[in-house]
C-alpha positions in Angstrom: -13.8 -49.9 53.3 -11.2 -50.6 50.7 -13.8 -50.6 48.0 -15.0 -47.1 49.2 -11.5 -45.8 49.1 -10.7 -47.5 45.7 -14.1 -46.2 44.3 -13.2 -42.6 45.6 -9.7 -43.0 44.0 -11.0 -44.1 40.8 -13.6 -41.2 40.6 -10.8 -38.7 41.5 -8.5 -40.2 38.6 -11.5 -39.9 36.4 -12.2 -36.3 37.3 -8.6 -35.4 36.9 -8.5 -37.1 33.6 -11.6 -35.1 32.3 -10.1 -31.8 33.6 -6.9 -32.6 31.8 -8.5 -33.5 28.6 -10.6 -30.5 28.6 -7.8 -28.2 29.6 -5.8 -29.6 26.8 -8.5 -29.1 24.3 -9.0 -25.5 25.3 -5.3 -24.8 25.1 -5.2 -26.4 21.7 -8.2 -24.3 20.4 -6.6 -21.2 21.9 -3.3 -22.0 20.0 -5.0 -22.7 16.8 -7.0 -19.5 17.0 -3.8 -17.5 17.8 -1.9 -19.2 14.9 -4.9 -18.3 12.4 -4.7 -14.7 13.6 -0.9 -14.7 13.1 -1.4 -16.2 9.7 -3.9 -13.5 8.7 -1.3 -10.7 9.8 1.6 -12.4 8.1 -0.5 -12.8 4.9 -1.3 -9.2 4.9 2.2 -8.3 5.4 3.4 -10.4 2.7 0.8 -8.8 0.3 2.0 -5.4 1.1 5.6 -6.5 0.6 4.7 -8.1 -2.7 3.0 -4.9 -3.8 5.8 -2.7 -2.7 8.4 -5.1 -4.5 6.5 -4.9 -7.8 6.1 -1.2 -7.5 9.9 -0.8 -6.9 10.6 -3.1 -10.0 8.3 -1.0 -12.2 9.7 2.2 -10.9 13.4 1.0 -11.6 12.3 0.1 -15.1 10.7 3.5 -15.8 13.6 5.4 -14.3 16.1 3.4 -16.4 14.0 3.9 -19.7 13.7 7.7 -19.0 17.4 7.9 -18.3 18.5 6.0 -21.4 16.2 7.8 -23.6 17.3 11.2 -22.1 13.9 12.8 -22.3 11.3 14.2 -20.2 8.1 12.5 -19.2 5.3 12.7 -21.7 2.9 14.3 -19.5 5.1 17.3 -18.5 4.0 18.9 -21.8 0.3 18.5 -20.7 0.5 20.6 -17.7 -2.1 23.4 -17.6 -2.3 26.8 -15.8 -5.5 27.3 -13.8 -5.3 31.0 -13.0 -8.7 31.4 -11.5 -7.5 29.2 -8.6 -3.7 30.3 -8.8 -2.6 26.6 -9.5 -1.1 24.5 -12.4 -1.4 20.8 -13.0 -2.9 17.9 -14.9 -6.5 17.8 -15.9 -6.9 14.2 -14.5 -7.9 12.5 -17.8 -4.4 12.0 -19.3 -3.4 8.8 -20.9 0.2 7.4 -21.6 0.3 4.8 -24.5 -3.4 4.6 -24.5 -3.6 3.7 -20.7 -5.1 6.2 -18.2 -2.5 7.8 -16.1 -3.4 6.9 -12.6 -2.3 9.8 -10.6 -2.7 13.7 -10.8 -0.2 16.4 -10.3 -1.2 19.8 -8.9 0.9 22.8 -8.0 0.6 26.2 -6.4 1.1 29.3 -8.6 1.6 29.8 -12.3 3.2 27.4 -14.6 5.3 30.2 -16.1 6.8 30.8 -12.7 8.0 27.3 -12.2 11.9 27.0 -12.1 14.0 24.5 -13.9 14.7 22.8 -10.6 11.0 22.4 -10.0 10.5 21.2 -13.6 13.1 18.3 -13.1 11.5 17.5 -9.9 8.1 17.4 -11.6 9.5 15.2 -14.4 10.9 12.7 -11.8 7.6 12.8 -9.7 5.6 12.1 -12.8 7.7 8.9 -13.5 7.0 7.7 -9.8 4.8 4.6 -9.7 2.4 5.6 -7.0 -0.4 3.6 -8.2 0.7 0.0 -7.7 -0.2 -0.1 -4.0 -3.5 1.7 -4.6 -4.4 -0.9 -7.3 -3.8 -3.9 -4.9 -7.2 -3.9 -3.1 -6.2 -6.3 -0.5 -3.7 -3.8 1.1 -4.1 -1.2 3.7 -3.2 1.7 1.2 -6.1 3.7 -0.2 -4.0 6.8 -1.4 -0.3 7.4 -2.2 1.2 10.7 -2.8 4.4 12.7 -3.3 4.6 16.2 -1.9 7.4 18.6 -2.8 8.9 21.6 -0.9 8.6 23.4 -4.3 4.7 23.6 -4.0 3.3 20.7 -6.0 1.7 17.3 -5.1 1.4 14.1 -7.0 -1.7 12.1 -5.8 -2.8 8.6 -6.7 -5.5 7.6 -7.5 -6.0 10.5 -9.9 -8.7 13.2 -9.3 -9.7 15.7 -12.0 -9.4 19.5 -11.6 
């Protein structure tokens, strides 16, 4: 009789051990899967932060250079009127220092009616570095833009008129 109880006890301990080992394995697998998901999310957030940081650095450098040189953005003089669609803007194929400009500016109305205040804002908007986030293909950003209450918009990546 003792042998039967002892056998049942051994089988019970064995079954509990198997259940414990399987449960522990399932918990470990679940934890590893969760950690991998978190790792992907953190990696994406870091890529976005790095792109933003790089964009901010480039923007500060561009702002300082424009300020020190006390001049307008080179593309300000390339704005065109499009009276047939009552707008003004860049054509979309402009270059700066031989490199294509990666954004496009379009405004409502006639270029001759644009105020000095709006021209200053256009100059500042053209200096914005909206394209860094767009260039980083691993981020969630596809478009970047600046809209003004003065009736114009800067959009990256560029699109032609």
